[in-house]
C-alpha positions in Angstrom: 27.9 -26.7 42.9 29.9 -25.8 39.8 27.7 -24.0 37.1 27.2 -25.6 33.8 29.6 -24.0 31.4 27.3 -24.4 28.4 24.4 -22.6 30.1 26.7 -19.7 31.0 27.9 -19.4 27.4 24.4 -19.6 26.1 23.3 -16.9 28.5 26.1 -14.6 27.4 25.2 -15.1 23.8 21.6 -14.3 24.4 22.6 -11.1 26.2 24.8 -10.1 23.3 22.1 -10.8 20.7 19.6 -8.8 22.7 22.1 -5.9 22.8 22.6 -6.1 19.0 18.9 -6.2 18.4 18.3 -3.1 20.5 21.2 -1.3 18.8 19.8 -2.3 15.3 16.4 -1.0 16.3 17.9 2.4 17.4 19.8 2.6 14.1 16.7 1.9 12.0 14.7 4.5 14.0 17.3 7.2 13.3 17.4 6.4 9.6 13.6 6.5 9.4 13.6 9.8 11.3 16.0 11.3 8.8 14.0 10.0 5.8 10.8 11.4 7.3 12.4 14.8 8.0 13.7 14.9 4.4 10.2 14.0 3.1 8.7 16.8 5.2 11.3 19.3 3.9 10.7 18.3 0.3 6.9 18.4 0.7 7.1 21.9 2.3 9.5 23.2 -0.4 7.2 21.7 -3.1 4.2 23.3 -1.6 6.0 26.7 -1.4 7.1 26.3 -5.0 3.6 25.4 -6.2 2.2 28.4 -4.3 4.8 30.9 -5.4 5.4 29.8 -9.0 2.4 31.8 -10.4 3.7 34.9 -8.7 7.3 34.3 -9.9 6.0 33.8 -13.4 3.9 37.0 -13.3 6.9 38.9 -12.0 9.1 37.7 -14.8 6.3 38.5 -17.4 5.9 42.0 -15.9 9.7 42.6 -16.1 9.9 41.4 -19.7 6.8 43.5 -20.6 8.4 46.6 -19.0 11.6 45.9 -20.9 9.7 45.7 -24.2 7.9 49.0 -23.6 11.2 50.6 -22.8 12.6 49.3 -26.1 9.6 50.8 -27.9 10.0 54.2 -26.1 13.7 54.4 -27.1 13.1 53.3 -30.7 10.3 55.9 -31.1 12.6 58.7 -29.8 15.5 57.7 -32.1 13.2 57.4 -35.1 11.8 60.9 -34.4 15.3 62.3 -34.2 16.3 60.7 -37.5 13.1 61.7 -39.3 13.8 65.4 -38.5 17.5 65.1 -39.6 18.8 66.0 -43.1 18.8 63.2 -45.6 21.7 60.8 -45.2 22.3 61.6 -41.5 21.1 59.9 -38.4 22.3 58.2 -35.2 23.9 55.0 -34.1 22.0 53.3 -31.3 22.5 50.2 -29.2 19.7 48.5 -27.3 19.5 45.5 -25.0 17.3 42.7 -26.6 17.7 39.9 -24.1 14.1 38.8 -23.9 12.6 40.4 -27.0 12.9 40.2 -30.8 12.9 43.3 -33.1 11.9 42.9 -36.7 10.7 45.0 -39.6 7.2 44.6 -41.1 6.4 45.8 -44.6 3.1 47.3 -45.9 1.3 47.8 -42.6 -0.7 50.9 -43.8 -1.8 52.4 -47.1 -2.7 56.1 -47.0 -4.7 57.9 -49.7 -4.7 61.7 -49.5 -6.3 64.1 -52.1 -7.2 67.8 -52.3 -8.0 70.5 -54.8 -5.4 73.3 -55.0 -8.0 75.8 -56.4 -11.6 76.6 -55.7 -12.4 76.9 -59.4 -12.9 73.1 -60.0 -13.6 69.8 -58.2 -11.4 67.0 -59.3 -11.7 63.3 -58.6 -9.5 60.4 -59.7 -11.3 57.0 -60.1 -11.2 53.7 -61.9 -7.6 52.8 -61.2 -6.1 49.9 -63.3 -2.6 48.8 -63.7 -2.1 51.1 -66.7 -4.7 53.8 -66.5 -7.1 55.9 -64.3 -9.9 58.4 -65.0 -10.1 62.1 -64.2 -13.4 63.6 -63.3 -13.4 67.4 -63.6 -16.6 69.2 -62.8 -15.7 72.3 -64.7 -13.5 70.5 -67.2 -10.4 72.5 -66.5 -8.1 69.4 -66.2 -6.0 68.9 -69.3 -2.9 66.8 -68.3 -1.3 65.0 -65.3 2.1 64.3 -63.9 3.0 61.2 -62.0 5.8 61.3 -59.5 7.2 58.1 -58.1 10.5 56.5 -57.2 11.5 56.4 -60.9 11.0 60.2 -61.4 8.3 62.4 -63.0 6.3 61.6 -66.1 3.6 63.7 -67.8 0.5 62.4 -69.7 -2.5 63.9 -71.5 -6.1 63.4 -70.5 -8.6 62.0 -73.1 -11.0 64.9 -73.6 -14.0 62.6 -74.3 -13.6 59.9 -71.5 -11.2 61.6 -69.0 -9.0 58.4 -69.2 -5.2 58.7 -68.6 -3.1 55.9 -70.1 0.3 55.9 -68.4 1.9 52.4 -68.6 3.7 53.1 -65.3 3.7 50.5 -62.5 2.2 52.3 -59.5 3.5 50.5 -56.5 4.4 51.6 -53.0 3.9 55.4 -53.4 3.1 58.0 -56.0 1.9 61.6 -56.4 -0.5 62.4 -59.2 -0.8 66.1 -60.0 -3.6 67.4 -62.3 -2.8 70.4 -64.4 -5.0 72.9 -66.3 -4.3 74.3 -69.8 -1.8 76.8 -68.2 0.2 73.9 -66.6 -0.9 75.1 -63.2 -1.5 72.4 -60.5 -5.2 72.3 -59.6 -5.3 68.9 -57.8 -3.1 66.3 -56.1 -3.6 62.7 -55.1 -1.1 60.9 -53.0 -0.8 57.2 -52.2 1.8 56.1 -49.7 2.5 52.6 -48.2 3.8 52.6 -44.7 6.1 50.0 -43.1 7.1 49.7 -39.4 8.6 47.7 -36.6 7.4 44.9 -34.4 8.7 43.9 -31.0 7.9 40.4 -29.9 8.3 39.2 -26.3 7.5 35.7 -25.0 5.3 35.7 -21.9 3.8 32.9 -19.8 0.4 33.1 -21.7 1.9 33.5 -25.2 3.5 36.2 -27.3 3.2 39.9 -26.6 3.5 42.2 -29.6 4.2 46.0 -30.0 3.8 47.5 -33.5 5.5 50.9 -34.1 3.9 52.1 -37.3 3.6 55.7 -38.6 4.1 57.3 -35.2 1.5 55.1 -33.6 1.9 52.3 -31.1 -0.3 49.2 -31.2 -0.1 46.5 -28.5 -1.5 43.0 -28.2 -1.4 40.3 -25.6 -2.2 36.7 -26.6 -5.3 36.6 -24.4 -6.7 40.1 -24.8 -7.9 42.6 -27.5 -5.7 45.0 -29.5 -4.9 48.3 -27.8 -3.8 51.6 -29.4 -1.7 53.7 -27.0 -0.6 56.3 -29.6 -2.3 57.3 -32.8 -0.9 58.6 -36.1 -0.1 62.3 -36.2 -3.2 64.0 -37.5 -3.7 67.4 -36.0 -6.5 70.0 -36.5 -6.1 73.5 -35.3 -7.9 76.9 -35.4 -5.5 79.6 -36.5 -5.3 82.9 -34.7 -5.0 84.7 -38.1 -8.2 83.1 -39.3 -9.0 79.8 -40.9 -8.1 76.3 -39.8 -5.1 74.0 -40.4 -4.9 70.2 -40.9 -1.5 68.7 -40.5 -0.6 65.1 -41.3 2.9 63.6 -40.7 3.6 60.1 -42.1 6.7 58.2 -41.1 7.8 55.2 -43.1 10.4 52.9 -41.5 12.4 50.7 -44.0 14.5 47.9 -42.5 17.5 46.7 -44.4 18.4 43.1 -43.6 17.3 41.5 -40.3 17.5 43.0 -36.8 16.8 40.0 -34.5 17.8 39.9 -30.8 21.0 40.4 -29.0 22.4 41.4 -25.6 23.4 44.6 -27.2 21.8 45.1 -30.6 23.6 47.9 -32.5 21.8 49.6 -35.4 22.0 52.7 -37.6 18.8 54.9 -37.8 19.2 57.2 -40.8 17.0 59.7 -42.6 16.2 58.9 -46.2 14.6 62.3 -46.9 11.1 63.7 -46.8 8.3 64.8 -49.2 5.9 67.7 -48.8 3.1 67.1 -51.2 0.7 69.6 -49.6 1.7 72.9 -48.0 -0.8 75.7 -48.3 -4.5 76.5 -48.8 -6.5 73.5 -50.2 -10.1 72.6 -50.9 -12.2 69.4 -50.9 -9.7 67.6 -48.7 -10.0 63.9 -48.2 -7.8 61.3 -46.6 -8.3 57.6 -45.8 -6.1 54.7 -44.7 -6.2 50.9 -44.3 -4.2 49.3 -41.5 -3.3 45.6 -41.9 -2.1 44.9 -38.3 -5.6 43.9 -37.3 -9.1 44.5 -38.7 -10.1 46.5 -35.6 -7.4 49.2 -36.0 -8.7 51.3 -38.9 -12.2 51.7 -37.3 -10.6 52.8 -34.1 -8.5 55.4 -35.9 -11.6 56.8 -37.6 -13.5 56.8 -34.3 -10.7 58.8 -32.7 -10.5 61.4 -35.4 -14.3 61.8 -35.7 -15.0 61.9 -32.0 -15.9 65.6 -31.9 -18.1 65.2 -35.0 -19.9 62.3 -33.4 -20.5 64.4 -30.2 -21.8 67.4 -32.2 -24.0 65.1 -34.3 -25.5 63.6 -31.1 -26.2 67.0 -29.6 -27.6 68.5 -32.9 -25.0 71.2 -33.3 -23.5 70.2 -36.7 -24.6 73.5 -38.2 -21.8 75.3 -36.2 -19.3 72.5 -36.2 -15.8 73.1 -37.6 -13.4 70.1 -37.7 -12.8 66.6 -39.1 -15.9 65.0 -40.6 -16.7 61.8 -42.5 -16.4 62.1 -46.2 -19.6 60.2 -46.9 -20.7 57.4 -44.5 -20.7 58.6 -40.9 -18.4 55.8 -39.8 -15.5 57.3 -41.8 -15.2 54.1 -43.9 -15.1 56.3 -47.1 -12.5 58.6 -45.7 -12.3 61.8 -43.6 -12.7 65.4 -44.8 -12.8 68.9 -43.2 -15.9 70.8 -42.3 -14.7 74.5 -42.3 -18.0 76.4 -42.7 -16.3 78.5 -45.4 -13.1 79.3 -43.5 -9.9 78.8 -45.5 -8.2 75.4 -44.9 -4.4 75.2 -44.8 -3.3 71.7 -45.4 0.2 70.4 -44.5 1.3 66.9 -45.3 4.9 65.6 -44.7 6.2 62.2 -45.5 9.4 61.1 -43.7 11.5 58.1 -44.7 13.7 56.4 -42.1 16.1 53.5 -42.7 17.0 51.1 -39.9 19.9 48.7 -40.4 22.5 46.8 -38.4 
């Protein structure tokens, strides 16, 4: 019997179709396997990234923070070198500022320092206005004053009835008032000086990190934490081997000409602009006070640091034998700081250094 040709052809077609279907199924399975494998790889990589990202961010923040502190260390060293150099001399310095910004900040601190230069009188200057002030002299030995500022030296008389001095001088960033007796001898000095400094800003994951370099101090702040003082202004109190005590204050004012900014290699000149020495010798009735405008919590922390020994002796009831820095009036130091010497001579040294930073 001869097979039916149509049935044979139909069978061959079915066989071919079944083979194509099986082949298509295998192809679809391979594509799905690759897609699933890619999905698993992407999911694992995403999970690893989500898990490690906080650590990576913290590592970058720590690196940038260390770099900012390194910049602060180097700037402090160079400023100290320039401050001790003769006027008009200094150094050229380059510093990497890839992740930080360096800028000058004006009027960060205002210092007021006063002392009598003789034990024969107690002088106090009060009632400051734009054109006058008042001299209070316990023994009435004050007869005139000189005012020294950036414009030079001027001399004025003191009203014998009221103690008022009319000067018509604009007293701005700094001045030195010297009170004279009838022999033109200096019997008192009052110094006011406004201090500027530098700020280093670094962007971190939780906000900006700031470092202030102001008057030999370093003040640091993170966006989510309190202000910290890692270095304080240079106020030193010493007992002298030859007898007496010495109080030394060094002020450093940093003036920035132009802008500094950031750069892969920021080049700048750090130059001495000279220095002043308003006090250098034995003094009486010393008083100094300051106001820091970086943050409200800074000035009380300065006072607390300088009055730590006084506070300890006050708590232990030993103030009768205490020699050192003491509050002028209120115990907090809000009215200023003076020296308790128990009759020992006090040698008072004050130096004001001017440093200019420019590109």
